[in-house]
TIVEXLO-229247 format. One record per atom (N, C-alpha, C): x, y, z; chain; residue in three letters; atom name. Coordinates in steps of 0.05 Angstrom, whole numbers. Example, Ala and Ser with C-alpha at 12.3 -4.5 7.8 and 13.67 -1.06 7.14 Angstrom:
! TIVEXLO-229247
<X: 264 Y: -114 Z: 156 chaine: A residu: ALA atome: N>;
<X: 246 Y: -90 Z: 156 chaine: A residu: ALA atome: CA>;
<X: 264 Y: -66 Z: 156 chaine: A residu: ALA atome: C>;
<X: 257 Y: -45 Z: 142 chaine: A residu: SER atome: N>;
<X: 273 Y: -21 Z: 143 chaine: A residu: SER atome: CA>;
<X: 258 Y: 1 Z: 157 chaine: A residu: SER atome: C>;
! end
This chain:
! TIVEXLO-229247
<X: 11 Y: -22 Z: 6 chaine: A residu: UNK atome: N>;
<X: -1 Y: -3 Z: 0 chaine: A residu: UNK atome: CA>;
<X: 18 Y: 30 Z: 3 chaine: A residu: UNK atome: C>;
<X: 49 Y: 23 Z: 21 chaine: A residu: UNK atome: N>;
<X: 63 Y: 40 Z: 16 chaine: A residu: UNK atome: CA>;
<X: 72 Y: 53 Z: -5 chaine: A residu: UNK atome: C>;
<X: 83 Y: 32 Z: -17 chaine: A residu: UNK atome: N>;
<X: 88 Y: 36 Z: -42 chaine: A residu: UNK atome: CA>;
<X: 78 Y: 36 Z: -73 chaine: A residu: UNK atome: C>;
<X: 57 Y: 36 Z: -66 chaine: A residu: UNK atome: N>;
<X: 37 Y: 36 Z: -97 chaine: A residu: UNK atome: CA>;
<X: 30 Y: 73 Z: -84 chaine: A residu: UNK atome: C>;
<X: 23 Y: 74 Z: -68 chaine: A residu: UNK atome: N>;
<X: 13 Y: 116 Z: -62 chaine: A residu: UNK atome: CA>;
<X: 40 Y: 127 Z: -62 chaine: A residu: UNK atome: C>;
<X: 68 Y: 116 Z: -58 chaine: A residu: UNK atome: N>;
<X: 87 Y: 135 Z: -69 chaine: A residu: UNK atome: CA>;
<X: 89 Y: 136 Z: -91 chaine: A residu: UNK atome: C>;
<X: 87 Y: 113 Z: -113 chaine: A residu: UNK atome: N>;
<X: 94 Y: 113 Z: -142 chaine: A residu: UNK atome: CA>;
<X: 70 Y: 128 Z: -148 chaine: A residu: UNK atome: C>;
<X: 45 Y: 137 Z: -146 chaine: A residu: UNK atome: N>;
<X: 32 Y: 141 Z: -141 chaine: A residu: UNK atome: CA>;
<X: 30 Y: 187 Z: -147 chaine: A residu: UNK atome: C>;
<X: 49 Y: 186 Z: -123 chaine: A residu: UNK atome: N>;
<X: 55 Y: 214 Z: -120 chaine: A residu: UNK atome: CA>;
<X: 79 Y: 220 Z: -133 chaine: A residu: UNK atome: C>;
<X: 92 Y: 203 Z: -149 chaine: A residu: UNK atome: N>;
<X: 121 Y: 211 Z: -161 chaine: A residu: UNK atome: CA>;
<X: 106 Y: 215 Z: -192 chaine: A residu: UNK atome: C>;
<X: 82 Y: 195 Z: -199 chaine: A residu: UNK atome: N>;
<X: 81 Y: 200 Z: -227 chaine: A residu: UNK atome: CA>;
<X: 66 Y: 224 Z: -229 chaine: A residu: UNK atome: C>;
<X: 41 Y: 221 Z: -216 chaine: A residu: UNK atome: N>;
<X: 32 Y: 255 Z: -208 chaine: A residu: UNK atome: CA>;
<X: 56 Y: 274 Z: -207 chaine: A residu: UNK atome: C>;
<X: 64 Y: 278 Z: -197 chaine: A residu: UNK atome: N>;
<X: 86 Y: 300 Z: -192 chaine: A residu: UNK atome: CA>;
<X: 100 Y: 300 Z: -227 chaine: A residu: UNK atome: C>;
<X: 116 Y: 284 Z: -223 chaine: A residu: UNK atome: N>;
<X: 130 Y: 283 Z: -260 chaine: A residu: UNK atome: CA>;
<X: 107 Y: 296 Z: -276 chaine: A residu: UNK atome: C>;
<X: 76 Y: 284 Z: -278 chaine: A residu: UNK atome: N>;
<X: 64 Y: 299 Z: -300 chaine: A residu: UNK atome: CA>;
<X: 54 Y: 331 Z: -304 chaine: A residu: UNK atome: C>;
<X: 55 Y: 336 Z: -269 chaine: A residu: UNK atome: N>;
<X: 51 Y: 363 Z: -269 chaine: A residu: UNK atome: CA>;
<X: 75 Y: 374 Z: -267 chaine: A residu: UNK atome: C>;
<X: 97 Y: 369 Z: -268 chaine: A residu: UNK atome: N>;
<X: 118 Y: 390 Z: -271 chaine: A residu: UNK atome: CA>;
<X: 122 Y: 392 Z: -304 chaine: A residu: UNK atome: C>;
<X: 124 Y: 361 Z: -323 chaine: A residu: UNK atome: N>;
<X: 119 Y: 361 Z: -349 chaine: A residu: UNK atome: CA>;
<X: 98 Y: 387 Z: -361 chaine: A residu: UNK atome: C>;
<X: 72 Y: 386 Z: -348 chaine: A residu: UNK atome: N>;
<X: 52 Y: 402 Z: -360 chaine: A residu: UNK atome: CA>;
<X: 60 Y: 431 Z: -355 chaine: A residu: UNK atome: C>;
<X: 75 Y: 433 Z: -332 chaine: A residu: UNK atome: N>;
<X: 76 Y: 468 Z: -318 chaine: A residu: UNK atome: CA>;
<X: 100 Y: 475 Z: -339 chaine: A residu: UNK atome: C>;
<X: 124 Y: 460 Z: -344 chaine: A residu: UNK atome: N>;
<X: 143 Y: 473 Z: -354 chaine: A residu: UNK atome: CA>;
<X: 131 Y: 468 Z: -392 chaine: A residu: UNK atome: C>;
<X: 119 Y: 458 Z: -402 chaine: A residu: UNK atome: N>;
<X: 108 Y: 450 Z: -435 chaine: A residu: UNK atome: CA>;
<X: 88 Y: 479 Z: -429 chaine: A residu: UNK atome: C>;
<X: 70 Y: 488 Z: -411 chaine: A residu: UNK atome: N>;
<X: 53 Y: 506 Z: -421 chaine: A residu: UNK atome: CA>;
<X: 67 Y: 528 Z: -402 chaine: A residu: UNK atome: C>;
<X: 94 Y: 529 Z: -397 chaine: A residu: UNK atome: N>;
<X: 105 Y: 552 Z: -391 chaine: A residu: UNK atome: CA>;
<X: 91 Y: 567 Z: -371 chaine: A residu: UNK atome: C>;
<X: 78 Y: 547 Z: -349 chaine: A residu: UNK atome: N>;
<X: 68 Y: 559 Z: -327 chaine: A residu: UNK atome: CA>;
<X: 67 Y: 557 Z: -294 chaine: A residu: UNK atome: C>;
<X: 74 Y: 563 Z: -277 chaine: A residu: UNK atome: N>;
<X: 87 Y: 557 Z: -249 chaine: A residu: UNK atome: CA>;
<X: 69 Y: 543 Z: -234 chaine: A residu: UNK atome: C>;
<X: 45 Y: 556 Z: -229 chaine: A residu: UNK atome: N>;
<X: 33 Y: 531 Z: -207 chaine: A residu: UNK atome: CA>;
<X: 27 Y: 500 Z: -213 chaine: A residu: UNK atome: C>;
<X: 26 Y: 488 Z: -243 chaine: A residu: UNK atome: N>;
<X: 32 Y: 462 Z: -237 chaine: A residu: UNK atome: CA>;
<X: 57 Y: 452 Z: -233 chaine: A residu: UNK atome: C>;
<X: 78 Y: 466 Z: -244 chaine: A residu: UNK atome: N>;
<X: 106 Y: 454 Z: -225 chaine: A residu: UNK atome: CA>;
<X: 112 Y: 459 Z: -209 chaine: A residu: UNK atome: C>;
<X: 100 Y: 480 Z: -192 chaine: A residu: UNK atome: N>;
<X: 109 Y: 485 Z: -162 chaine: A residu: UNK atome: CA>;
<X: 87 Y: 462 Z: -144 chaine: A residu: UNK atome: C>;
<X: 72 Y: 446 Z: -157 chaine: A residu: UNK atome: N>;
<X: 51 Y: 438 Z: -142 chaine: A residu: UNK atome: CA>;
<X: 64 Y: 402 Z: -148 chaine: A residu: UNK atome: C>;
<X: 78 Y: 401 Z: -173 chaine: A residu: UNK atome: N>;
<X: 97 Y: 378 Z: -175 chaine: A residu: UNK atome: CA>;
<X: 117 Y: 372 Z: -159 chaine: A residu: UNK atome: C>;
<X: 134 Y: 400 Z: -154 chaine: A residu: UNK atome: N>;
<X: 155 Y: 399 Z: -133 chaine: A residu: UNK atome: CA>;
<X: 140 Y: 390 Z: -104 chaine: A residu: UNK atome: C>;
<X: 123 Y: 402 Z: -96 chaine: A residu: UNK atome: N>;
<X: 110 Y: 402 Z: -70 chaine: A residu: UNK atome: CA>;
<X: 104 Y: 365 Z: -68 chaine: A residu: UNK atome: C>;
<X: 88 Y: 361 Z: -84 chaine: A residu: UNK atome: N>;
<X: 84 Y: 327 Z: -88 chaine: A residu: UNK atome: CA>;
<X: 103 Y: 306 Z: -81 chaine: A residu: UNK atome: C>;
<X: 124 Y: 318 Z: -96 chaine: A residu: UNK atome: N>;
<X: 155 Y: 308 Z: -89 chaine: A residu: UNK atome: CA>;
<X: 170 Y: 298 Z: -65 chaine: A residu: UNK atome: C>;
<X: 160 Y: 328 Z: -51 chaine: A residu: UNK atome: N>;
<X: 168 Y: 339 Z: -22 chaine: A residu: UNK atome: CA>;
<X: 148 Y: 312 Z: -6 chaine: A residu: UNK atome: C>;
<X: 129 Y: 313 Z: -11 chaine: A residu: UNK atome: N>;
<X: 103 Y: 303 Z: 6 chaine: A residu: UNK atome: CA>;
<X: 112 Y: 260 Z: 8 chaine: A residu: UNK atome: C>;
<X: 110 Y: 260 Z: -24 chaine: A residu: UNK atome: N>;
<X: 123 Y: 234 Z: -22 chaine: A residu: UNK atome: CA>;
<X: 153 Y: 223 Z: -10 chaine: A residu: UNK atome: C>;
<X: 180 Y: 247 Z: -8 chaine: A residu: UNK atome: N>;
<X: 203 Y: 238 Z: 8 chaine: A residu: UNK atome: CA>;
<X: 191 Y: 237 Z: 35 chaine: A residu: UNK atome: C>;
<X: 172 Y: 258 Z: 47 chaine: A residu: UNK atome: N>;
<X: 171 Y: 255 Z: 78 chaine: A residu: UNK atome: CA>;
<X: 161 Y: 232 Z: 84 chaine: A residu: UNK atome: C>;
<X: 131 Y: 225 Z: 66 chaine: A residu: UNK atome: N>;
<X: 121 Y: 197 Z: 73 chaine: A residu: UNK atome: CA>;
<X: 138 Y: 183 Z: 75 chaine: A residu: UNK atome: C>;
<X: 156 Y: 175 Z: 53 chaine: A residu: UNK atome: N>;
<X: 177 Y: 156 Z: 47 chaine: A residu: UNK atome: CA>;
<X: 191 Y: 149 Z: 80 chaine: A residu: UNK atome: C>;
<X: 208 Y: 170 Z: 93 chaine: A residu: UNK atome: N>;
<X: 216 Y: 169 Z: 114 chaine: A residu: UNK atome: CA>;
<X: 202 Y: 165 Z: 141 chaine: A residu: UNK atome: C>;
<X: 176 Y: 174 Z: 133 chaine: A residu: UNK atome: N>;
<X: 162 Y: 161 Z: 160 chaine: A residu: UNK atome: CA>;
<X: 159 Y: 136 Z: 161 chaine: A residu: UNK atome: C>;
<X: 156 Y: 125 Z: 195 chaine: A residu: UNK atome: N>;
<X: 159 Y: 106 Z: 199 chaine: A residu: UNK atome: CA>;
<X: 139 Y: 104 Z: 211 chaine: A residu: UNK atome: C>;
<X: 130 Y: 80 Z: 198 chaine: A residu: UNK atome: N>;
<X: 93 Y: 67 Z: 208 chaine: A residu: UNK atome: CA>;
<X: 102 Y: 35 Z: 221 chaine: A residu: UNK atome: C>;
! end
């Protein structure tokens, strides 16, 4: 469950960064970076 959530977050983050860069708008790219940070924090959290 944890791995599938991490993979989903990373895929969405990469897609949003690509959309933001290709359309030259900042909000999707920043949200993608935020998703990567959330994924890293979730990965480090010990459950």
